[in-house]
N, C-alpha and C positions, 0 to 999 in steps of 0.2 A: 505494500500499500505504499502512495506517494504521501510526502508531508504534505501536498496542497489538498490532498483526499481528505486526510487526515483536520486539516484546520476548516474544512469546510463541514466535516461531519459534526465541528464542534459549535460551528455556528447554527446548523440545522439543529444539533441540539438545545442550543440555548432558546432558539425558537421554539421549539416544541414543549421545553418547560416555561417558557412565559405565557405561552397560551392555557397547557395546564394551570397555572396558578393564576392566570388572569392579571398578572403584574407585567406589563403594561397592559391595562384593559384595552387598548388600541390593537395589540399583536393580534387576539382573537377578534378581535371587530371585524378589522382586516383578511382575517383568513374567512368568515364566514361571508362578508361583502363579494369579498371576490370571487369563490364557491357559489354563490349567487348569481354573478355577473357571468356562471360559464365555463370560470378556469376549472381544471380538475385542481382536489388538493394537492397533489404533488407541485403542479406550478404553481399554486397560490402560497404554497411555502417555499418554494425558490426563489418567487415576487419578495418577502418578505426576511428572508434570511439573505438577499441582495443588500436590503438597505441596512437591515444590522450590520451588516460587512463594510458598508459605506460608511455608518456612523462611527465602528471602533474604529476603524482606520482614520476616519476626521480624527479622534479622539487621542489617538497615537500621535500623529504629526505634530498636532497643536499641544500635548501633554495639557490636555484640561480634563473634567471629569466628565463620563456618558453624560448626555443632555437625553433626557427624555420625553422633554418638549418637541425637540427637534427630530427626533424617533417618531415621534406621535405623529406629526405632521408629516413627515415623508410617507408613514405608512397609508396616511390618509390620499395621495396622491399616485396611487399606485393604481393601475399597472404602469402611469405614465410617468414614472420619474425619471 
């Protein structure tokens, strides 16, 4: 298994935990919205994971805490981020 695959699995695991815990609520709401718009669950999870990865990259590059509000706002824009 490549390192990239391991990282992707980690992001997906994080998204699944967010959806299960309801924290942040936007993760579960986005999954349900995307599925309601005709996306498969797998597609929806990949879209949410991409947003998480983008927000985490920003956090690392700017040495700032994770921004739940910015993450939630990006999720609202899916699938057109």
